[in-house]
PDBQT receptor file of N, H, CA, C and O in Angstrom, charges set to zero:
ATOM      1  N   MET A   1      -3.107  -5.627 -16.220  1.00  0.00    +0.000 N 
ATOM      2  CA  MET A   1      -2.799  -4.843 -14.042  1.00  0.00    +0.000 C 
ATOM      3  C   MET A   1      -2.963  -3.707 -14.206  1.00  0.00    +0.000 C 
ATOM      4  O   MET A   1      -3.057  -3.084 -13.148  1.00  0.00    +0.000 OA
ATOM      5  N   CYS A   2      -3.046  -3.112 -15.117  1.00  0.00    +0.000 N 
ATOM      6  H   CYS A   2      -2.970  -3.617 -15.976  1.00  0.00    +0.000 HD
ATOM      7  CA  CYS A   2      -3.054  -1.336 -14.999  1.00  0.00    +0.000 C 
ATOM      8  C   CYS A   2      -4.224  -0.349 -15.197  1.00  0.00    +0.000 C 
ATOM      9  O   CYS A   2      -4.314   0.878 -15.211  1.00  0.00    +0.000 OA
ATOM     10  N   ASN A   3      -5.347  -1.695 -15.392  1.00  0.00    +0.000 N 
ATOM     11  H   ASN A   3      -5.274  -2.692 -15.381  1.00  0.00    +0.000 HD
ATOM     12  CA  ASN A   3      -7.045  -0.799 -15.839  1.00  0.00    +0.000 C 
ATOM     13  C   ASN A   3      -7.656  -1.732 -14.238  1.00  0.00    +0.000 C 
ATOM     14  O   ASN A   3      -8.420  -1.072 -13.534  1.00  0.00    +0.000 OA
ATOM     15  N   SER A   4      -7.419  -2.712 -13.906  1.00  0.00    +0.000 N 
ATOM     16  H   SER A   4      -6.799  -3.249 -14.478  1.00  0.00    +0.000 HD
ATOM     17  CA  SER A   4      -8.427  -3.284 -12.221  1.00  0.00    +0.000 C 
ATOM     18  C   SER A   4      -7.810  -2.339 -11.128  1.00  0.00    +0.000 C 
ATOM     19  O   SER A   4      -6.776  -1.871 -10.651  1.00  0.00    +0.000 OA
ATOM     20  N   SER A   5      -9.092  -2.388 -11.077  1.00  0.00    +0.000 N 
ATOM     21  H   SER A   5      -9.932  -2.768 -11.465  1.00  0.00    +0.000 HD
ATOM     22  CA  SER A   5      -9.586  -1.679  -9.684  1.00  0.00    +0.000 C 
ATOM     23  C   SER A   5      -8.748  -1.910  -8.625  1.00  0.00    +0.000 C 
ATOM     24  O   SER A   5      -7.864  -2.764  -8.576  1.00  0.00    +0.000 OA
ATOM     25  N   LEU A   6      -9.077  -1.066  -7.722  1.00  0.00    +0.000 N 
ATOM     26  H   LEU A   6      -9.796  -0.372  -7.762  1.00  0.00    +0.000 HD
ATOM     27  CA  LEU A   6      -8.205  -1.000  -6.417  1.00  0.00    +0.000 C 
ATOM     28  C   LEU A   6      -8.821  -2.731  -6.170  1.00  0.00    +0.000 C 
ATOM     29  O   LEU A   6      -8.330  -3.718  -6.717  1.00  0.00    +0.000 OA
ATOM     30  N   GLU A   7      -9.749  -2.737  -5.412  1.00  0.00    +0.000 N 
ATOM     31  H   GLU A   7     -10.149  -1.936  -4.968  1.00  0.00    +0.000 HD
ATOM     32  CA  GLU A   7     -10.496  -4.021  -5.198  1.00  0.00    +0.000 C 
ATOM     33  C   GLU A   7      -9.681  -5.312  -5.903  1.00  0.00    +0.000 C 
ATOM     34  O   GLU A   7      -8.851  -6.054  -5.378  1.00  0.00    +0.000 OA
ATOM     35  N   ASP A   8     -10.166  -5.319  -7.166  1.00  0.00    +0.000 N 
ATOM     36  H   ASP A   8     -10.841  -4.716  -7.591  1.00  0.00    +0.000 HD
ATOM     37  CA  ASP A   8      -9.566  -6.481  -7.641  1.00  0.00    +0.000 C 
ATOM     38  C   ASP A   8      -8.122  -6.609  -7.812  1.00  0.00    +0.000 C 
ATOM     39  O   ASP A   8      -7.623  -7.617  -8.313  1.00  0.00    +0.000 OA
ATOM     40  N   LEU A   9      -7.391  -5.538  -7.378  1.00  0.00    +0.000 N 
ATOM     41  H   LEU A   9      -7.797  -4.720  -6.971  1.00  0.00    +0.000 HD
ATOM     42  CA  LEU A   9      -6.221  -5.698  -6.993  1.00  0.00    +0.000 C 
ATOM     43  C   LEU A   9      -6.148  -6.097  -5.509  1.00  0.00    +0.000 C 
ATOM     44  O   LEU A   9      -5.422  -5.237  -5.010  1.00  0.00    +0.000 OA
ATOM     45  N   PHE A  10      -6.367  -6.600  -4.947  1.00  0.00    +0.000 N 
ATOM     46  H   PHE A  10      -6.957  -7.298  -5.353  1.00  0.00    +0.000 HD
ATOM     47  CA  PHE A  10      -6.479  -6.474  -3.391  1.00  0.00    +0.000 C 
ATOM     48  C   PHE A  10      -6.879  -8.181  -3.127  1.00  0.00    +0.000 C 
ATOM     49  O   PHE A  10      -6.326  -8.919  -2.312  1.00  0.00    +0.000 OA
ATOM     50  N   LEU A  11      -7.817  -8.486  -3.917  1.00  0.00    +0.000 N 
ATOM     51  H   LEU A  11      -8.266  -7.887  -4.580  1.00  0.00    +0.000 HD
ATOM     52  CA  LEU A  11      -7.958 -10.154  -4.360  1.00  0.00    +0.000 C 
ATOM     53  C   LEU A  11      -7.010 -10.898  -4.372  1.00  0.00    +0.000 C 
ATOM     54  O   LEU A  11      -6.630 -11.897  -3.762  1.00  0.00    +0.000 OA
ATOM     55  N   LEU A  12      -6.580 -10.074  -5.397  1.00  0.00    +0.000 N 
ATOM     56  H   LEU A  12      -6.889  -9.262  -5.893  1.00  0.00    +0.000 HD
ATOM     57  CA  LEU A  12      -5.296 -10.399  -5.967  1.00  0.00    +0.000 C 
ATOM     58  C   LEU A  12      -4.347 -10.708  -5.567  1.00  0.00    +0.000 C 
ATOM     59  O   LEU A  12      -3.498 -11.430  -6.089  1.00  0.00    +0.000 OA
ATOM     60  N   VAL A  13      -4.349  -9.997  -4.166  1.00  0.00    +0.000 N 
ATOM     61  H   VAL A  13      -5.039  -9.411  -3.742  1.00  0.00    +0.000 HD
ATOM     62  CA  VAL A  13      -3.371 -10.165  -3.497  1.00  0.00    +0.000 C 
ATOM     63  C   VAL A  13      -3.632 -10.616  -2.897  1.00  0.00    +0.000 C 
ATOM     64  O   VAL A  13      -2.494 -10.924  -2.543  1.00  0.00    +0.000 OA
ATOM     65  N   LYS A  14      -4.728 -11.528  -1.662  1.00  0.00    +0.000 N 
ATOM     66  H   LYS A  14      -5.653 -11.278  -1.949  1.00  0.00    +0.000 HD
ATOM     67  CA  LYS A  14      -5.115 -12.331  -0.731  1.00  0.00    +0.000 C 
ATOM     68  C   LYS A  14      -4.601 -13.348  -1.422  1.00  0.00    +0.000 C 
ATOM     69  O   LYS A  14      -3.612 -13.882  -0.920  1.00  0.00    +0.000 OA
ATOM     70  N   GLU A  15      -5.113 -13.884  -2.730  1.00  0.00    +0.000 N 
ATOM     71  H   GLU A  15      -5.916 -13.450  -3.139  1.00  0.00    +0.000 HD
ATOM     72  CA  GLU A  15      -4.276 -15.165  -3.645  1.00  0.00    +0.000 C 
ATOM     73  C   GLU A  15      -3.077 -14.753  -3.774  1.00  0.00    +0.000 C 
ATOM     74  O   GLU A  15      -2.561 -14.793  -4.891  1.00  0.00    +0.000 OA
ATOM     75  N   SER A  16      -2.401 -14.292  -2.724  1.00  0.00    +0.000 N 
ATOM     76  H   SER A  16      -2.820 -14.259  -1.816  1.00  0.00    +0.000 HD
ATOM     77  CA  SER A  16      -0.707 -14.088  -3.522  1.00  0.00    +0.000 C 
ATOM     78  C   SER A  16       0.030 -14.134  -4.467  1.00  0.00    +0.000 C 
ATOM     79  O   SER A  16       1.104 -14.664  -4.755  1.00  0.00    +0.000 OA
ATOM     80  N   ASN A  17      -1.217 -13.045  -5.244  1.00  0.00    +0.000 N 
ATOM     81  H   ASN A  17      -2.089 -12.615  -5.010  1.00  0.00    +0.000 HD
ATOM     82  CA  ASN A  17      -0.799 -12.564  -6.471  1.00  0.00    +0.000 C 
ATOM     83  C   ASN A  17       0.369 -11.615  -7.045  1.00  0.00    +0.000 C 
ATOM     84  O   ASN A  17      -0.065 -10.619  -7.624  1.00  0.00    +0.000 OA
ATOM     85  N   GLU A  18       1.696 -11.733  -6.996  1.00  0.00    +0.000 N 
ATOM     86  H   GLU A  18       2.048 -12.543  -6.526  1.00  0.00    +0.000 HD
ATOM     87  CA  GLU A  18       3.071 -10.903  -6.306  1.00  0.00    +0.000 C 
ATOM     88  C   GLU A  18       2.578  -9.091  -7.767  1.00  0.00    +0.000 C 
ATOM     89  O   GLU A  18       2.193  -7.963  -7.457  1.00  0.00    +0.000 OA
ATOM     90  N   ASP A  19       2.811  -9.576  -8.927  1.00  0.00    +0.000 N 
ATOM     91  H   ASP A  19       3.124 -10.492  -9.179  1.00  0.00    +0.000 HD
ATOM     92  CA  ASP A  19       2.225  -8.273  -9.808  1.00  0.00    +0.000 C 
ATOM     93  C   ASP A  19       1.144  -7.995  -9.727  1.00  0.00    +0.000 C 
ATOM     94  O   ASP A  19       0.866  -7.263 -10.677  1.00  0.00    +0.000 OA
ATOM     95  N   ALA A  20      -0.058  -8.239  -8.824  1.00  0.00    +0.000 N 
ATOM     96  H   ALA A  20       0.168  -8.833  -8.052  1.00  0.00    +0.000 HD
ATOM     97  CA  ALA A  20      -1.042  -7.907  -7.958  1.00  0.00    +0.000 C 
ATOM     98  C   ALA A  20      -0.502  -6.413  -7.477  1.00  0.00    +0.000 C 
ATOM     99  O   ALA A  20      -0.512  -5.240  -7.852  1.00  0.00    +0.000 OA
ATOM    100  N   PHE A  21       0.104  -7.471  -6.102  1.00  0.00    +0.000 N 
ATOM    101  H   PHE A  21       0.112  -8.423  -5.797  1.00  0.00    +0.000 HD
ATOM    102  CA  PHE A  21       0.430  -6.757  -4.878  1.00  0.00    +0.000 C 
ATOM    103  C   PHE A  21       1.832  -5.403  -5.560  1.00  0.00    +0.000 C 
ATOM    104  O   PHE A  21       2.133  -4.466  -4.821  1.00  0.00    +0.000 OA
ATOM    105  N   ASP A  22       2.298  -5.505  -6.543  1.00  0.00    +0.000 N 
ATOM    106  H   ASP A  22       2.054  -6.267  -7.144  1.00  0.00    +0.000 HD
ATOM    107  CA  ASP A  22       3.270  -4.342  -7.054  1.00  0.00    +0.000 C 
ATOM    108  C   ASP A  22       2.034  -2.789  -7.626  1.00  0.00    +0.000 C 
ATOM    109  O   ASP A  22       2.098  -1.567  -7.486  1.00  0.00    +0.000 OA
ATOM    110  N   GLU A  23       1.504  -3.297  -7.972  1.00  0.00    +0.000 N 
ATOM    111  H   GLU A  23       1.452  -4.289  -8.086  1.00  0.00    +0.000 HD
ATOM    112  CA  GLU A  23       0.786  -2.387  -8.809  1.00  0.00    +0.000 C 
ATOM    113  C   GLU A  23      -0.097  -2.544  -7.905  1.00  0.00    +0.000 C 
ATOM    114  O   GLU A  23      -1.103  -2.758  -8.581  1.00  0.00    +0.000 OA
ATOM    115  N   LEU A  24      -0.608  -2.611  -6.137  1.00  0.00    +0.000 N 
ATOM    116  H   LEU A  24       0.209  -2.438  -5.587  1.00  0.00    +0.000 HD
ATOM    117  CA  LEU A  24      -1.441  -2.044  -5.541  1.00  0.00    +0.000 C 
ATOM    118  C   LEU A  24      -0.850  -0.999  -4.959  1.00  0.00    +0.000 C 
ATOM    119  O   LEU A  24      -1.241   0.140  -4.706  1.00  0.00    +0.000 OA
ATOM    120  N   TYR A  25       0.639  -1.842  -4.701  1.00  0.00    +0.000 N 
ATOM    121  H   TYR A  25       0.957  -2.768  -4.906  1.00  0.00    +0.000 HD
ATOM    122  CA  TYR A  25       1.727  -0.737  -3.563  1.00  0.00    +0.000 C 
ATOM    123  C   TYR A  25       1.829   0.953  -4.429  1.00  0.00    +0.000 C 
ATOM    124  O   TYR A  25       1.603   2.129  -4.145  1.00  0.00    +0.000 OA
ATOM    125  N   HIS A  26       2.344   0.101  -5.677  1.00  0.00    +0.000 N 
ATOM    126  H   HIS A  26       2.529  -0.855  -5.907  1.00  0.00    +0.000 HD
ATOM    127  CA  HIS A  26       2.523   1.581  -6.619  1.00  0.00    +0.000 C 
ATOM    128  C   HIS A  26       1.497   2.887  -6.704  1.00  0.00    +0.000 C 
ATOM    129  O   HIS A  26       1.704   4.095  -6.813  1.00  0.00    +0.000 OA
ATOM    130  N   ARG A  27       0.040   1.910  -6.582  1.00  0.00    +0.000 N 
ATOM    131  H   ARG A  27      -0.129   0.928  -6.493  1.00  0.00    +0.000 HD
ATOM    132  CA  ARG A  27      -0.740   2.585  -6.995  1.00  0.00    +0.000 C 
ATOM    133  C   ARG A  27      -1.430   4.476  -5.336  1.00  0.00    +0.000 C 
ATOM    134  O   ARG A  27      -1.825   5.641  -5.375  1.00  0.00    +0.000 OA
ATOM    135  N   THR A  28      -1.004   3.120  -4.062  1.00  0.00    +0.000 N 
ATOM    136  H   THR A  28      -0.683   2.174  -4.031  1.00  0.00    +0.000 HD
ATOM    137  CA  THR A  28      -1.071   3.534  -2.775  1.00  0.00    +0.000 C 
ATOM    138  C   THR A  28      -0.640   3.840  -2.371  1.00  0.00    +0.000 C 
ATOM    139  O   THR A  28      -1.158   4.800  -1.800  1.00  0.00    +0.000 OA
ATOM    140  N   TRP A  29       0.734   3.610  -2.044  1.00  0.00    +0.000 N 
ATOM    141  H   TRP A  29       1.154   2.830  -2.509  1.00  0.00    +0.000 HD
ATOM    142  CA  TRP A  29       1.743   3.939  -0.900  1.00  0.00    +0.000 C 
ATOM    143  C   TRP A  29       2.236   5.384  -0.728  1.00  0.00    +0.000 C 
ATOM    144  O   TRP A  29       2.971   5.754   0.187  1.00  0.00    +0.000 OA
ATOM    145  N   LYS A  30       1.594   6.407  -2.027  1.00  0.00    +0.000 N 
ATOM    146  H   LYS A  30       0.997   6.106  -2.771  1.00  0.00    +0.000 HD
ATOM    147  CA  LYS A  30       2.598   7.926  -1.782  1.00  0.00    +0.000 C 
ATOM    148  C   LYS A  30       1.430   8.402  -0.239  1.00  0.00    +0.000 C 
ATOM    149  O   LYS A  30       1.709   8.716   0.918  1.00  0.00    +0.000 OA
ATOM    150  N   LYS A  31      -0.110   8.219  -1.094  1.00  0.00    +0.000 N 
ATOM    151  H   LYS A  31      -0.336   7.964  -2.034  1.00  0.00    +0.000 HD
ATOM    152  CA  LYS A  31      -1.850   8.425  -0.308  1.00  0.00    +0.000 C 
ATOM    153  C   LYS A  31      -1.167   8.440   1.480  1.00  0.00    +0.000 C 
ATOM    154  O   LYS A  31      -1.013   9.287   2.360  1.00  0.00    +0.000 OA
ATOM    155  N   LEU A  32      -0.877   6.755   1.287  1.00  0.00    +0.000 N 
ATOM    156  H   LEU A  32      -1.003   6.066   0.573  1.00  0.00    +0.000 HD
ATOM    157  CA  LEU A  32      -1.430   5.972   2.799  1.00  0.00    +0.000 C 
ATOM    158  C   LEU A  32       0.017   6.659   3.603  1.00  0.00    +0.000 C 
ATOM    159  O   LEU A  32       0.010   6.785   4.827  1.00  0.00    +0.000 OA
ATOM    160  N   TYR A  33       1.148   7.048   2.823  1.00  0.00    +0.000 N 
ATOM    161  H   TYR A  33       1.153   6.946   1.829  1.00  0.00    +0.000 HD
ATOM    162  CA  TYR A  33       1.606   8.087   3.498  1.00  0.00    +0.000 C 
ATOM    163  C   TYR A  33       2.257   9.587   3.918  1.00  0.00    +0.000 C 
ATOM    164  O   TYR A  33       3.306   9.893   4.485  1.00  0.00    +0.000 OA
ATOM    165  N   GLU A  34       1.676   9.997   3.632  1.00  0.00    +0.000 N 
ATOM    166  H   GLU A  34       0.825   9.748   3.171  1.00  0.00    +0.000 HD
ATOM    167  CA  GLU A  34       0.828  11.313   3.597  1.00  0.00    +0.000 C 
ATOM    168  C   GLU A  34      -0.377  11.389   5.030  1.00  0.00    +0.000 C 
ATOM    169  O   GLU A  34      -0.428  12.183   5.969  1.00  0.00    +0.000 OA
ATOM    170  N   ILE A  35      -1.191  10.274   4.701  1.00  0.00    +0.000 N 
ATOM    171  H   ILE A  35      -1.149   9.629   3.938  1.00  0.00    +0.000 HD
ATOM    172  CA  ILE A  35      -1.997  10.236   5.938  1.00  0.00    +0.000 C 
ATOM    173  C   ILE A  35      -1.751  10.264   6.549  1.00  0.00    +0.000 C 
ATOM    174  O   ILE A  35      -2.330  10.759   7.516  1.00  0.00    +0.000 OA
ATOM    175  N   ALA A  36      -0.323   9.597   6.547  1.00  0.00    +0.000 N 
ATOM    176  H   ALA A  36       0.147   9.195   5.761  1.00  0.00    +0.000 HD
ATOM    177  CA  ALA A  36       0.679   8.356   8.396  1.00  0.00    +0.000 C 
ATOM    178  C   ALA A  36       1.509   9.963   8.638  1.00  0.00    +0.000 C 
ATOM    179  O   ALA A  36       1.349  10.672   9.631  1.00  0.00    +0.000 OA
ATOM    180  N   LEU A  37       2.365  10.265   7.510  1.00  0.00    +0.000 N 
ATOM    181  H   LEU A  37       2.495   9.689   6.703  1.00  0.00    +0.000 HD
ATOM    182  CA  LEU A  37       2.833  11.226   8.046  1.00  0.00    +0.000 C 
ATOM    183  C   LEU A  37       2.297  12.487   8.700  1.00  0.00    +0.000 C 
ATOM    184  O   LEU A  37       2.931  13.256   9.422  1.00  0.00    +0.000 OA
ATOM    185  N   ARG A  38       1.015  12.576   8.327  1.00  0.00    +0.000 N 
ATOM    186  H   ARG A  38       0.500  11.951   7.741  1.00  0.00    +0.000 HD
ATOM    187  CA  ARG A  38       0.219  13.716   8.842  1.00  0.00    +0.000 C 
ATOM    188  C   ARG A  38      -0.212  13.488  10.317  1.00  0.00    +0.000 C 
ATOM    189  O   ARG A  38       0.222  14.010  11.343  1.00  0.00    +0.000 OA
ATOM    190  N   ARG A  39      -0.769  12.958  10.214  1.00  0.00    +0.000 N 
ATOM    191  H   ARG A  39      -1.122  12.534   9.380  1.00  0.00    +0.000 HD
ATOM    192  CA  ARG A  39      -0.934  11.704  11.294  1.00  0.00    +0.000 C 
ATOM    193  C   ARG A  39       0.455  12.011  13.219  1.00  0.00    +0.000 C 
ATOM    194  O   ARG A  39       0.520  12.678  14.252  1.00  0.00    +0.000 OA
ATOM    195  N   LEU A  40       1.183  10.946  12.455  1.00  0.00    +0.000 N 
ATOM    196  H   LEU A  40       1.131  10.404  11.616  1.00  0.00    +0.000 HD
ATOM    197  CA  LEU A  40       2.116  10.949  13.210  1.00  0.00    +0.000 C 
ATOM    198  C   LEU A  40       3.276  12.249  13.284  1.00  0.00    +0.000 C 
ATOM    199  O   LEU A  40       4.245  12.522  13.992  1.00  0.00    +0.000 OA
ATOM    200  N   GLN A  41       2.734  12.717  12.396  1.00  0.00    +0.000 N 
ATOM    201  H   GLN A  41       1.946  12.495  11.821  1.00  0.00    +0.000 HD
ATOM    202  CA  GLN A  41       4.502  14.003  12.553  1.00  0.00    +0.000 C 
ATOM    203  C   GLN A  41       5.576  13.805  12.959  1.00  0.00    +0.000 C 
ATOM    204  O   GLN A  41       6.206  14.526  13.733  1.00  0.00    +0.000 OA
ATOM    205  N   HIS A  42       6.053  12.370  12.280  1.00  0.00    +0.000 N 
ATOM    206  H   HIS A  42       5.541  11.784  11.652  1.00  0.00    +0.000 HD
ATOM    207  CA  HIS A  42       7.229  11.492  12.000  1.00  0.00    +0.000 C 
ATOM    208  C   HIS A  42       7.221  10.732  11.277  1.00  0.00    +0.000 C 
ATOM    209  O   HIS A  42       6.473   9.768  11.115  1.00  0.00    +0.000 OA
ATOM    210  N   GLU A  43       8.591  11.306  10.428  1.00  0.00    +0.000 N 
ATOM    211  H   GLU A  43       9.199  12.089  10.560  1.00  0.00    +0.000 HD
ATOM    212  CA  GLU A  43       9.078  10.551   8.623  1.00  0.00    +0.000 C 
ATOM    213  C   GLU A  43       8.810   9.235   9.162  1.00  0.00    +0.000 C 
ATOM    214  O   GLU A  43       7.814   8.561   8.899  1.00  0.00    +0.000 OA
ATOM    215  N   ASN A  44       9.926   8.852  10.065  1.00  0.00    +0.000 N 
ATOM    216  H   ASN A  44      10.735   9.400  10.279  1.00  0.00    +0.000 HD
ATOM    217  CA  ASN A  44      10.748   7.183   9.944  1.00  0.00    +0.000 C 
ATOM    218  C   ASN A  44       9.282   6.605  10.528  1.00  0.00    +0.000 C 
ATOM    219  O   ASN A  44       8.704   5.709   9.912  1.00  0.00    +0.000 OA
ATOM    220  N   LYS A  45       8.517   7.384  12.201  1.00  0.00    +0.000 N 
ATOM    221  H   LYS A  45       8.986   8.111  12.702  1.00  0.00    +0.000 HD
ATOM    222  CA  LYS A  45       7.301   6.654  12.109  1.00  0.00    +0.000 C 
ATOM    223  C   LYS A  45       6.259   6.246  10.862  1.00  0.00    +0.000 C 
ATOM    224  O   LYS A  45       6.004   5.156  10.350  1.00  0.00    +0.000 OA
ATOM    225  N   ALA A  46       5.860   7.349  10.647  1.00  0.00    +0.000 N 
ATOM    226  H   ALA A  46       6.067   8.234  11.062  1.00  0.00    +0.000 HD
ATOM    227  CA  ALA A  46       4.921   7.397   8.627  1.00  0.00    +0.000 C 
ATOM    228  C   ALA A  46       6.166   5.941   8.478  1.00  0.00    +0.000 C 
ATOM    229  O   ALA A  46       6.019   4.739   8.695  1.00  0.00    +0.000 OA
ATOM    230  N   LYS A  47       7.060   6.548   8.131  1.00  0.00    +0.000 N 
ATOM    231  H   LYS A  47       7.179   7.525   7.954  1.00  0.00    +0.000 HD
ATOM    232  CA  LYS A  47       7.612   4.540   7.077  1.00  0.00    +0.000 C 
ATOM    233  C   LYS A  47       7.390   3.844   7.681  1.00  0.00    +0.000 C 
ATOM    234  O   LYS A  47       6.264   3.471   7.352  1.00  0.00    +0.000 OA
ATOM    235  N   GLU A  48       7.835   3.111   8.755  1.00  0.00    +0.000 N 
ATOM    236  H   GLU A  48       8.750   3.414   9.022  1.00  0.00    +0.000 HD
ATOM    237  CA  GLU A  48       6.938   2.140   9.206  1.00  0.00    +0.000 C 
ATOM    238  C   GLU A  48       6.319   1.333   9.803  1.00  0.00    +0.000 C 
ATOM    239  O   GLU A  48       6.392   0.168  10.191  1.00  0.00    +0.000 OA
ATOM    240  N   VAL A  49       5.215   2.788   9.812  1.00  0.00    +0.000 N 
ATOM    241  H   VAL A  49       5.155   3.735   9.497  1.00  0.00    +0.000 HD
ATOM    242  CA  VAL A  49       4.575   2.354   9.739  1.00  0.00    +0.000 C 
ATOM    243  C   VAL A  49       3.253   1.563   8.467  1.00  0.00    +0.000 C 
ATOM    244  O   VAL A  49       2.492   0.598   8.538  1.00  0.00    +0.000 OA
ATOM    245  N   ILE A  50       3.488   2.365   7.648  1.00  0.00    +0.000 N 
ATOM    246  H   ILE A  50       4.106   3.149   7.590  1.00  0.00    +0.000 HD
ATOM    247  CA  ILE A  50       3.051   2.205   6.257  1.00  0.00    +0.000 C 
ATOM    248  C   ILE A  50       3.866   0.702   5.688  1.00  0.00    +0.000 C 
ATOM    249  O   ILE A  50       3.132  -0.073   5.075  1.00  0.00    +0.000 OA
ATOM    250  N   GLN A  51       5.669   0.191   5.915  1.00  0.00    +0.000 N 
ATOM    251  H   GLN A  51       6.265   0.821   6.413  1.00  0.00    +0.000 HD
ATOM    252  CA  GLN A  51       5.908  -0.712   5.553  1.00  0.00    +0.000 C 
ATOM    253  C   GLN A  51       5.104  -2.179   6.793  1.00  0.00    +0.000 C 
ATOM    254  O   GLN A  51       4.966  -3.358   6.464  1.00  0.00    +0.000 OA
ATOM    255  N   ASP A  52       4.758  -1.627   8.023  1.00  0.00    +0.000 N 
ATOM    256  H   ASP A  52       4.870  -0.670   8.290  1.00  0.00    +0.000 HD
ATOM    257  CA  ASP A  52       4.341  -3.118   8.874  1.00  0.00    +0.000 C 
ATOM    258  C   ASP A  52       2.562  -2.969   7.912  1.00  0.00    +0.000 C 
ATOM    259  O   ASP A  52       2.052  -4.056   7.642  1.00  0.00    +0.000 OA
ATOM    260  N   LEU A  53       2.109  -2.237   7.664  1.00  0.00    +0.000 N 
ATOM    261  H   LEU A  53       2.523  -1.354   7.883  1.00  0.00    +0.000 HD
ATOM    262  CA  LEU A  53       0.899  -2.820   6.559  1.00  0.00    +0.000 C 
ATOM    263  C   LEU A  53       1.453  -3.502   5.342  1.00  0.00    +0.000 C 
ATOM    264  O   LEU A  53       1.032  -4.612   5.014  1.00  0.00    +0.000 OA
ATOM    265  N   TYR A  54       2.412  -2.856   4.642  1.00  0.00    +0.000 N 
ATOM    266  H   TYR A  54       2.754  -1.955   4.909  1.00  0.00    +0.000 HD
ATOM    267  CA  TYR A  54       2.146  -3.804   3.101  1.00  0.00    +0.000 C 
ATOM    268  C   TYR A  54       2.704  -5.047   3.228  1.00  0.00    +0.000 C 
ATOM    269  O   TYR A  54       2.788  -5.785   2.246  1.00  0.00    +0.000 OA
ATOM    270  N   ILE A  55       3.329  -5.569   4.947  1.00  0.00    +0.000 N 
ATOM    271  H   ILE A  55       3.261  -4.969   5.745  1.00  0.00    +0.000 HD
ATOM    272  CA  ILE A  55       3.665  -6.275   5.506  1.00  0.00    +0.000 C 
ATOM    273  C   ILE A  55       2.712  -7.093   5.794  1.00  0.00    +0.000 C 
ATOM    274  O   ILE A  55       2.643  -8.245   5.367  1.00  0.00    +0.000 OA
ATOM    275  N   ASP A  56       2.059  -6.655   6.401  1.00  0.00    +0.000 N 
ATOM    276  H   ASP A  56       2.115  -5.719   6.748  1.00  0.00    +0.000 HD
ATOM    277  CA  ASP A  56       0.344  -7.504   6.562  1.00  0.00    +0.000 C 
ATOM    278  C   ASP A  56       0.032  -8.069   5.978  1.00  0.00    +0.000 C 
ATOM    279  O   ASP A  56      -1.077  -8.578   6.142  1.00  0.00    +0.000 OA
TER     280      ASP A  56
């Protein structure tokens, strides 16, 4: 799964593939958190936003 594109992983996640979710999470969480933190200027709020994003 390491060679899959983000688009392919997203499609697999939509099919409830947990391995794909794990891979997608590990590839994207840091960048998304950095963006949220930059915009919100608050660590806990940024973490909450990212957590909500992955839960949805």
